[in-house]
N, C-alpha and C positions, 0 to 999 in steps of 0.2 A: 573623451571625444569618440573613441572607436567603440562600436558595438560588435560584439563576436557572435555570430550564429552558432558556429562550431569552431573551437580552436584545438584540434587534436592532430598532431603531426608526430613524426619520428622525433622530433627535438623536445616534444612536449609530453609529459606523463600524466596528462590530465585533460578533462574536457569541460567546457563551460556551457551550462544549460540555462543559466539566468536569462530571463527575457531582456534583450539589450534595449537601451534607450535610443540608439541609432538603428534605423531600419535597415540601412544599406550595409553591405560587407565594407569594413573598414572605416565606417563612420564618415564618409566623404560627402554626405547630403547631396545637395544640387551641384556640387563642384566638380562633376565629371569632366568639365571642359579643361580642367588642369591637365588631364592625362594627354589631351591632343595638343598641348602646346609644345613646340619644338625645344628640345634641350639636349646639351651635349652629355654624353655618357662618359664622364670623366672617371679616371681611376679612383678607386676607394681609398683615399689617404687616411691615415690613422692618427694624425695628430689632432687632439682635442682642443676646442676653444676655451673650455673651462677647466682649470686644472684639477678640480675636484671630481671630474667625471672619468667614467671608463668609455672606451671607444668600441663601437660595434656597429659597422656601416649598414645602412638600409640599403635595399637593393636599388641600383641606379636607375631603374625604371619608374621609381615612386617619388622623384623629386625633380626640381628644374635647376640645372646647374646655372650659377649666376656669379656675380663679383660684387656682392653687397658689401658695404653700404655705397660703393661707388655707382653700381647699376641700378639700385633702388635703396632709398633711405630706410632705415630700420627705426621705426617710431613705436612700436606696440608690442606687448607681451600678451599671448593668449593662453590661458590656464585651461587645461582639459582634464577630464576623467576617462580612464582606459575603458571602463565597463568590462574589465577582464583582468587578468593577471599580468603582473610585470614581465614574466618570461613569455606569456603568450603574445603580449603586445610587441615585443622586440622580435619574436618569430614572424609575426604578421608583416612588420615593416621590412623583413628581409624576404618575403614572398613577392615576386614580381606580379602576381595577380592581384595584389591588394590595392594598388593604385593609391596609397595613402602613407603618410609619414608625419611625424613631429621632429623637432630637433633634438629634443631630450625626453627621456622617460625615467621617472622616479619612483622607487620602490617604497612601499608603505611601511614596512616594519622598521626600516633603519635609515630611510632617506638616501639610499645608493642611487647614484645618478649614471645613467648610460646616455651618451651622446650617439646619435644615429645619423644625423645630417649636419654638416657644416653651417655655421651661421650665415656664411657668404652665400649659401645656396637657399633656394626657396623650397621649403617643405609643403607638402599638400595636406593641410589640416584644417583650415578655417571654414571651407565650405563657401569661400568668396575670394576669387582671384587676387583682387586688389588688396585685400587684408593679408593674404598669403605673401604678396610680394614684399610688404613692409613690416612683417611681424615675425617673432620667434615664438614657436609653439612648444608648450611643455605638457607632457602627459603625466598624470598622477594615478598610480595604481589604486583601483578600488572601484566602488559603485556608488552612484549618487544617492541610492535609497538606503544606504547603510553608512552614513559619514562618520558615526561615532567609532565604528570599528576600523575604517580605512584611512581616515584622514587623521593620522597620528601627529603628535608634536614633532616627531623626528623628521616626518616628511615635510611638514610645514617649514621648519627651520632650514633644512637642506635646500628646498626649493627656494626659500627667501633669500639665502646666500647666492644661489645662482642667479636669481632675478636682479639682486643688488649689483652684481658684477656686470650683467647685460646693460642694466640701466646706466651704470658708471661708464661703460665703454661707448655706448652710443648716445649718451646724454639724453635719456629718456626720462621724463619727470615720473616721480613715484606717487602716482595717483590713479583713480579709478577710470580716468578717461583714456589712460595708456596702458594700464594693466587690466586686462578684462577677461571675463569668462567666455567660453565658446558660445554660450547662449546669447551673449551680447553682440556677436558678430552680426552686422546687418544682412538680413535674409536667412539667418540661421533657423534651422528646424531641430536644434539640439537643445539639451537642458543641462549639461554639464558647465560647471562643477556642482550644480545645484544648490538648493537653499541651505544645505548643510555645511557649505564651504564657508569658513569664518574669515571674511575679508578684512574686518578690523584688526584681528590678530595677525593675519598674513602680511598686511602692509606695515604693520608695527615692526614685525620681524625684519621686513625688507629694509626698512629705514635704519634699523639698528644694525644691520650688517653692512650698510653703506660705508665705504672707506672714508675716513675723515679727510677733508680737503687740506692740503698743506697750508701753512702760513703764507701770506702774501711775500712775494720777493721784492724787497726794496732795494734800489741802487741809486747811488749819487755820484756826482762828478768828482769828488775829492777822495774816494776810496780806490783800493787796489782793483776794484771791479771796473775800471774804465781805462780806456786806451785811446790817445789821440796825438795828433802832431803837434809841433811847436807852435803852430798858427793860433792854437786856441790858448786864450789867456783866462785868468781866473779873477774874480771880483768878490770882495767881501759883501755879504748880505747879513741883515739882522732880521730875526723873527720869522724866516722862511725855513725851507727845507734843507738843512745843512748849513754850515758856516759861510759857504761861498758857492758861486756857480761859475761855469765856463761860458766864454762867449767868443765868437769870431766874426769876421766880416763875410759877406756872401762872395763866392768866387765861382768861376764856371768849371768846377770840378767837385767831386763828392767830399774828399778830405773829411771823412766822418769822425764824430766823437763817438766811440764805441762803449756800450755797456756790456760787460761780461757777465752772464748769469749762469747758475747751475740750475737747470730745470729738472725736477725730480722724477717726472713722469710725462710721456707724451700725452698731450691733451689740449683743450681749449682754454686759453687765458685771456682774461680782460686786461688790457693794457692802459695804464693811467700815467700821465705825465704832470709834473710839477715845474713851475717856472716862475720868475717875477715879472709880472706885466710892466711894460714901459712903452711909452709912444715911440721911443727910438729902436725898438725891436721890430723883428721881421713879421709881416703879415701872412707870410708862407714859409714857415719854417718846416723842412722836411724831416719826418721821423721815418726811418727805415727799420721794417720788421723782418727779421730772418725766419720766416715761417717754416712749417714742416713740409716735407716733400721735396721734389725736384724742381718745382715751378720757380718763376721769378720772385725775388723778394718784393714785399709790398710797401708802398710809401703813402704816409698820410700827412697832409699839410695842416699845420696849426698856426692860428694868429697869435703870436706872442705879444701882441700889444694890449690885450684885455684877458680877463679870466684868470689871472695869476694868483698866486698864493694860495692855491688849493689844488686837489688832484682833479684832473680833467680827463675824462675817458676818451680815448681815440678809437677804440674798436676793441673786438674780441677776435682772437687769431689762434690757430693751431701752431704749436710749438713742439719740436722733437725733445726728448729727454736728452740730458747731458750737459757738459760745461763748455760754453762757446759764446762768440759774439752774438747777442741775440737782438739788441735794439741799438740804433745809432740815430744821432742828430747829424744831418748832412749840411754843408755850406752852399750846395748847389740849388739855387732857388732863383726864380724871376721876381721875387719880391725884394723889398729894399729894407735896410735896417739890419742890426746885428742879429745873428741866430744864437740861441742860448741853450746850453745843456746844463740841466739841473738835476731833478729827480725823476726816477722812472719806477713804476710798480707793476708786477705781474701778479694777477690773482686767478687761481684755477677756478673754472666755472663748474 
């Protein structure tokens, strides 16, 4: 992304004289309005977001302090080429006059990664404020007119592992709509990473680096993974999920049938429920979800008179990691008929 007219400072033992792709210092294109947006100049914390990276803080005048993804969703990864050296790019981002940054910079020869802006903050890299607010920017050392020399296998693989971690964390689809080059940013006047960037190979590496999703967590009423009061009774069933199911009459208190789950990692999980359908069952059976964070638990009502004998999706929710009471069936409902606790399945999205 960044064009360097001259990068020669006390910290640099070299000068760059190659004609830059980006005509403006720092390669901010028409994005100069970013510098005028108010931002808090927070202390330069040293904790990296990606364990494989080193930390070197960009100057706090070159990015916008934020609280993403709460303040702005992160939906896109933007691939850049430095049009200069790895060390020169880092020095430029630490220069308060540059008014430009990306979150990460990657070295060509071995794929070393330096993080310079936290992912929660908004780096000034895309030449488009809207894209900046919802993207992670990654610089790759090199020049677009010499891809064979600079776009090494080590850099592709290192970058792909980083992008895989970002996509997994923010649930970004691994495709060319969400992982784009700077040249593809709306209104961009930049050409990086250029025609020499091998997108097919890169996305293959990203997909290969994605962490495999854990097996679905299946829970049923007759295992040690359930907790309930004596008001819940069991009834034998044949051909459905498990040898029996639990049931109880509605009452004006929760008295839940809890399913204890071990969630391997915080994330978004699809919740499915299994129950035998019966006209005597409740049309508004409450399922309680002990979702992540400090907010109130969520409740979903299910008509257990129909649709039984199969997994029924009731929604996708964020759950914290750990072993705890994750899902419950409550007796507190304004519906009539028995409430049933049978099977529950959580699948990582």
